[in-house]
N, C-alpha and C positions, 0 to 999 in steps of 0.2 A: 448057575451063577448071578450075586447080587448085584444091581448094578449101582454102582460108588457116585455114579457122577453129578445128584443130585444131594450129595451129603455137604454140610455146612455148618456154621454157627447156630444158622436158621432154620429149623427144619421145614419141607414146604410149607406143611398142616398150618405152622405159624404163619405163616408168607399170604396166605390167604386170608388173616384177619384183618380188617382195616383197621388197626390201633397198633397194630407190625409190621402193614405193608408199609402205608403212608409212611413213617419217619426212618423206616429201611428204605425207602426212596430218595428222602429227604439228605438223608447222609451219603448215600452213592453217588447224590449229585454235590452236592460241599465235595468229597472226597476227589472228582471228579475234574470237578474247577480249579480246586487248586493244586494239583497233579498239573492243568495245562498251564496255571499259571507257572509253578515251578519249571516245566517244562520249553513254554511257548512263550516263555517274558525274558529273558533273556536274547532270544532272539529278535523276536520282535524291539526290545528297546535300542539294540545295534542297529535294525532296520532303521527305526525314527532317528538313530543322530546319527545317521549316512544322512539321510535327505535334510540335516537340519542345518541353518546358518549354525554359524561358533560362535553367534553372541545366546541363542536360543541354549546352546551347548552352557555356554558358562552363567547365565541370570538364572537360569531353570530347568537345572539338568534331569531333573523328576518330571518333565510337563511331556501329556501324552500324547501329544502331537505338534509336529511345527507347526511352527507360524507361519514360513512359505515352505514347499516343497522346493529340493535344489537337485533336480537328478543329475544335474553338473557336476556333480561331486565325487561319482559313483566314474565320470569320464577323466576327471580332474586325476581319480587316485590310480587309475589305468595307467595314466603317463606322466604326471611330473612328477610320482611317487614310484614308477615303472611295479605298480603291482604285479602284471602281467611278466614282465620275467621272472621278479621271484616266485609266483607261482608256477611258473613252466620249471625254473629249480626242486621247487619243491612237488611237484607230480612227477620230474627223476628219482629222484630222495625217494619220497616214497613207495615209488613205483619198483623199486631195486629189493627196497628195503623188504615190500609187501613180499616178493618171490624170495630172498633167501630166507625168510622164515618159513612159509607156507612149504621150500623143499625140504630143509630141515626138519623142522617138527614135523612132517609127514613119511623123510627116511627115515628118521629117529625113531617114531612111533608104529612104526612096521617092523621095525629090526625088532625093536623089543617085547612088540606083541606080538607077532606073525611067527618070526623068522624065530624067537626065543632063544637067543647066542647060550653060552653057558655063564658068563656071566653077566648076564643080563639086569640079574637082582642087584648086581657093586654099582654096574654103568647106572642103572634107574634111581639109585638112591644114590650118587653123587651127585646126578642131574636135580633131585629133591632140594638136595640142599643149599644147590645155588639162588636157589629163594630167598635163603636167610640170610645171604647176603645184599644189603646197602649197593645199588652201584652206582652214590658218590666214593664207599669205597676201592673200589677197582677205577673212578676214572682214572688216578696217576698210571697205573699200570698200562691203562688201556692206549693213554696218549700215549708213552714209551713206545709200547707194541705198534701203535701207527704210525712211528717218529721214526722208529726202526725200519720199516718196511717199503719207508717215501709217498707214503698214500695221504699226507697232511693235505689240506685243499684238491679232492681226489671223489668224487664221493662212494670210492670204495673204503674209502675211512668211517660210512654211517653204514653204508651196505653190510659190508664182514660181520663186524657186532651187533647188528640186526640178527641173525642169527643163532646168538647165541641168550633164547629164549625160553628157561628152562620151564615155563606156563604151558606155552601151547605145545611143548611135548607132550605134558600133562595128559591135558584135557584132549590130544588127539586118539593118544595112546588106552585112555580109559573109552573113547568112542571105537577104536579096533575092538577091545578084549570083548565089546559087547556085541558085532558080529557072527554069526556061525558062525562053527570052526570047520564044521562041515564038507562048505566051501571050498577052508584053502585047503583040503584032505583031498577031496575032489578033483580037486586043480593039477595037486602036486601027481596024481595018480595018472591025471590026463597026459604026464610030461611037461606041466608049465612049471619054471622055474623063477626066482623069485623073482627077476624081472619085469615075467611075464606078469604073474601071481600081481607082483604092485599094478602095476597099470592098469590093467585086463578082468583084476578081481577087485580089489581092494579099490583103485580110485573110482572105479565108475559108481558104487556104496557110499562114498564119504560125501556127497555133498553138501551135505546140510554143515560140518563139519567144517569145510573147507569154507565156508560162507564165512563160519564165524571167527575159525583163526585169520580171514582174511580182512574181518570188519577191524578184527583187534591189532591187528598188527597197521593195517589201513591209520585205522584211528590216533594208534602212540607216535605213528613216526608223523602224523599230520598234526600235532601238538607238541613234539618233541621240540626241546629248546638250549638245556642243558650242552646235552653232548652235538649237535649240530655246527652250534657259536665252539667249541672247544677244539672242534674238527676243521673246522675249517672258515680261516681268519681271513680269508679274500672278502670284502663284504660285496664283491659281484656274483660270487659263486654261493650266496647263503639263500637259503628257501627263507621262506614269506616270515615264519612263525621267529627268526630271528633276523628279520630287517627291517620289523612292521614298528618293533621298542625302539631298536636308532634312528629311525624317521622320525617316528614319534620328539623327536627334541627340537625338529627343527617344522614339521611340515604343521601345518593348520590343520585341529582337532577335528573337526568333520571329516576332513581327509581320512585322515588314517580312518576313523572307525568306518569308511567306507570303506577303505582295504581291509578291514577288520572283517567286514561282511561279505566281500567278495573272499575272503580266506575258509568259512566258514560252510558257502553252498555247495562245494565238490562234496564235502562228506556225509551230508542233507540228504542230499541227491542219491549215493552212494546206498545209504538207509535205507531209503523209500521203495531203491528199484530191488535191492536183497531182500527187506525185512521178511519175505517169509519164510525163506533158507536158512535165516537166521537164527528167527523162531524155532524151527524147526532141527537145526543143530544144538542151541539151547537147551529144548524139552528130551533131545536125546542123551544129551552129557549129563543132565542135570546140574547146571551151574543155575545160581540163581542171584538176583540183584542186591 
């Protein structure tokens, strides 16, 4: 069997030639530097703005380094703007949304991929059809439903709608389809029912895709602005993404940016901790950026 690992635009023989190797390394270095600037640039600018005096941001917003580092901006944002309180609200909302999305996606994909009911294809087609419906179209109907159920200003108003995420079901079903069906059949021969098959066979093998869905759910819930603003009108119960724009109307600019820095640290740390599982899950599902 031939090894395809060395295949690419430039062959291994051409790579050994100096007139090819040197320009290729230069191009690779430029692309790597550009990627670092695009990825780390906004984060570094936020960190710089969070530690800068307000006058620096007004006079020279593109300055690479603050004239004086003011670490007190972080503590001011934490106490005066109550960033810690809104951060806790965000964690509660995101945690519940993550659990609901993961449970619905895993259970739905398991039913469609493993159990395969009689009308499974029809249900799967209906789930995929929801991908073509913009979220803003159903916003009024969703709010009226939440209002009728008396869920406004409660975390359930954010948690329950988060479960209706067809893309998570799609990628998780694709992962389950790639698992060997012989394992399911062997477990069923040994007397395993659907619940045991789900928890003891499928879930232990699904850690990579669970990490991918978890990352998508956390990132979407962490930056979600429109629906939490509509569903939670109580200012004291709003997440950080909704509270910061409101606080920016009266607070100092550097204090608001310090709150933004606090807001981006948790999902960044989460990705760095679970990046190995996330990359494995993306390779299994065939997703491309």
